[in-house]
C-alpha positions as CSV (number, residue, x, y, z in Angstrom):
1,M,11.5,-83.9,-29.1
2,R,12.1,-80.9,-31.4
3,N,15.7,-80.0,-32.0
4,E,15.8,-76.5,-33.6
5,G,19.6,-76.4,-34.0
6,N,20.3,-79.9,-35.2
7,D,23.6,-79.3,-37.0
8,D,25.5,-82.1,-35.2
9,A,27.9,-84.4,-36.7
10,P,27.1,-88.2,-37.1
11,R,28.2,-90.4,-34.1
12,W,29.0,-93.2,-36.6
13,T,28.8,-94.1,-40.3
14,A,28.4,-97.5,-41.9
15,E,28.2,-98.7,-45.5
16,I,26.4,-101.9,-46.2
17,E,26.1,-103.6,-49.6
18,S,22.8,-105.1,-50.7
19,I,22.7,-107.3,-53.8
20,D,18.9,-107.2,-54.3
21,A,15.5,-106.1,-52.9
22,D,15.3,-109.1,-50.6
23,T,18.7,-108.3,-49.1
24,T,17.6,-104.7,-48.5
25,R,14.4,-105.9,-46.8
26,S,16.4,-108.3,-44.6
27,L,18.8,-105.6,-43.5
28,A,15.9,-103.4,-42.6
29,E,14.2,-106.2,-40.6
30,R,17.5,-106.7,-38.7
31,L,17.6,-102.9,-37.9
32,A,13.9,-103.0,-36.8
33,G,14.9,-105.2,-33.9
34,N,16.8,-102.3,-32.4
35,L,14.1,-99.6,-32.9
36,V,11.9,-98.2,-30.2
37,P,9.0,-95.7,-30.1
38,G,10.3,-92.2,-30.9
39,D,13.0,-93.3,-33.4
40,V,13.2,-91.2,-36.6
41,I,14.7,-92.5,-39.8
42,L,15.4,-90.3,-42.8
43,L,15.7,-92.1,-46.2
44,S,17.2,-90.6,-49.3
45,G,18.3,-91.8,-52.7
46,E,17.1,-91.4,-56.3
47,L,13.7,-92.6,-57.5
48,G,13.7,-96.3,-57.5
49,A,16.7,-96.7,-55.1
50,G,14.7,-98.8,-52.7
51,K,13.4,-96.5,-50.0
52,T,10.0,-98.1,-49.9
53,T,11.5,-101.6,-50.1
54,F,13.6,-100.7,-47.0
55,T,10.5,-99.5,-45.2
56,Q,8.7,-102.7,-46.0
57,G,11.5,-104.6,-44.3
58,L,11.2,-102.3,-41.3
59,G,7.5,-103.0,-41.2
60,N,8.1,-106.8,-41.3
61,G,10.7,-106.5,-38.5
62,L,8.4,-104.3,-36.4
63,G,5.4,-106.6,-36.8
64,V,3.1,-104.1,-38.3
65,R,0.1,-104.8,-40.5
66,E,1.1,-105.9,-44.0
67,G,0.8,-103.6,-47.0
68,V,3.5,-101.0,-46.6
69,I,3.4,-99.1,-49.8
70,S,4.7,-95.6,-50.8
71,P,2.6,-92.8,-49.3
72,T,3.5,-90.5,-52.2
73,F,-0.1,-89.2,-52.8
74,V,-1.4,-89.3,-49.2
75,L,2.0,-88.0,-47.7
76,A,1.8,-90.2,-44.6
77,R,0.5,-93.6,-43.6
78,I,0.2,-95.2,-40.2
79,H,0.9,-98.9,-40.1
80,P,-0.4,-100.2,-36.8
81,S,1.5,-102.8,-34.8
82,L,0.0,-106.3,-34.6
83,G,1.7,-106.9,-31.3
84,D,3.3,-105.0,-28.5
85,G,5.7,-103.0,-30.6
86,P,5.4,-99.5,-32.0
87,D,3.4,-98.4,-35.0
88,L,5.2,-97.5,-38.1
89,V,4.6,-94.0,-39.5
90,H,5.7,-93.8,-43.2
91,V,6.0,-90.4,-44.7
92,D,6.9,-89.4,-48.3
93,A,8.2,-85.8,-48.3
94,Y,9.0,-85.7,-52.0
95,R,6.3,-83.2,-52.8
96,L,7.0,-81.0,-49.8
97,S,9.2,-78.0,-50.2
98,S,10.0,-77.2,-46.5
99,A,10.1,-78.2,-42.9
100,E,7.1,-76.1,-42.3
101,E,5.1,-78.1,-44.8
102,L,6.2,-81.3,-43.1
103,D,5.1,-79.9,-39.8
104,D,1.6,-79.4,-41.2
105,I,1.3,-83.2,-41.3
106,D,1.4,-83.1,-37.5
107,L,3.9,-85.9,-37.0
108,E,4.5,-84.7,-33.5
109,S,1.3,-86.4,-32.4
110,T,2.7,-89.8,-33.2
111,L,6.5,-89.3,-32.8
112,G,6.6,-90.6,-29.2
113,S,4.6,-93.7,-29.8
114,S,5.8,-94.8,-33.3
115,V,8.9,-95.4,-35.4
116,T,8.8,-92.6,-38.0
117,V,10.3,-93.2,-41.4
118,I,10.5,-90.1,-43.8
119,E,11.5,-90.7,-47.4
120,W,13.0,-87.5,-49.0
121,G,13.2,-86.0,-45.5
122,H,16.8,-84.7,-45.7
123,G,16.7,-80.9,-45.1
124,K,13.1,-81.0,-43.9
125,A,12.9,-83.4,-40.9
126,E,16.0,-83.1,-38.9
127,H,14.3,-80.8,-36.4
128,L,11.8,-83.6,-35.4
129,S,14.2,-85.3,-33.0
130,E,17.6,-84.8,-31.4
131,S,18.5,-88.3,-32.6
132,R,17.9,-89.9,-36.0
133,L,19.2,-92.4,-38.5
134,E,19.9,-91.1,-42.0
135,I,20.1,-93.8,-44.6
136,H,21.1,-93.1,-48.2
137,L,20.4,-95.8,-50.8
138,A,22.7,-95.5,-53.8
139,R,22.2,-97.6,-57.0
140,A,25.1,-98.8,-59.1
141,T,23.2,-97.4,-62.1
142,G,21.4,-94.2,-62.8
143,K,22.2,-90.9,-61.2
144,D,24.3,-92.4,-58.4
145,A,26.5,-94.4,-60.8
146,G,29.1,-91.6,-60.9
147,D,29.6,-91.9,-57.1
148,E,32.2,-94.6,-57.8
149,L,30.2,-97.3,-56.0
150,V,32.4,-100.4,-55.4
151,F,30.7,-103.7,-54.6
152,D,32.7,-106.7,-53.3
153,F,30.1,-109.3,-54.0
154,E,29.5,-111.5,-57.1
155,E,27.0,-109.9,-59.4
156,T,24.4,-112.1,-61.0
157,D,21.9,-111.5,-63.8
158,D,19.1,-110.8,-61.2
159,A,21.3,-108.6,-58.9
160,D,20.1,-105.1,-58.4
161,P,22.9,-103.8,-56.1
162,R,22.7,-100.9,-53.7
163,L,25.0,-99.3,-51.2
164,L,23.3,-98.2,-48.0
165,R,25.2,-95.4,-46.3
166,I,23.9,-95.2,-42.7
167,R,24.7,-92.4,-40.3
168,G,23.6,-92.2,-36.6
169,F,23.0,-88.8,-35.1
170,G,22.4,-87.8,-31.5
171,P,22.6,-89.6,-28.1
172,R,20.2,-92.4,-29.1
173,W,22.6,-93.5,-31.8
174,E,25.8,-93.4,-29.8
175,H,26.6,-96.9,-31.1
176,N,25.9,-98.6,-34.4
177,P,23.1,-101.2,-33.8
178,L,24.2,-103.2,-36.8
179,T,27.6,-104.2,-35.5
């Protein structure tokens, strides 16, 4: 469903700490258990923040064919379900400059039957659905380091912490599925 005037406020916001890539994948797998065909997720964060890692976890949780990788050069990949669940459509909008360019990919043909994840979709994909999840992955180092990230967990030598800021928009996300 297209939502031309999608300037609504989030229904809820959550912040979840992740100590490493495996924790990020596990969080996404847990979220996948709450997803249905038609759900749209917008991922943001600097390069290397874990957007594709998060999408890999969603793929595992949805039971799609293995091999979820960044679609940077092909713009979109469809990962078919191996069971009764929805397919996963994974889009990388990094090289797109507008919503019109995103529309040229023709995501509307799969929106109703798939879970659609759009990396770098902020400001380009909100019109695709009246409801969406927006997830920002912030690193404790790099560009996001100045955001005063505070982590309550014990850091180890192999920790690569992230803070995931999740916001639910629209009637589909009236309640936080992770609580």
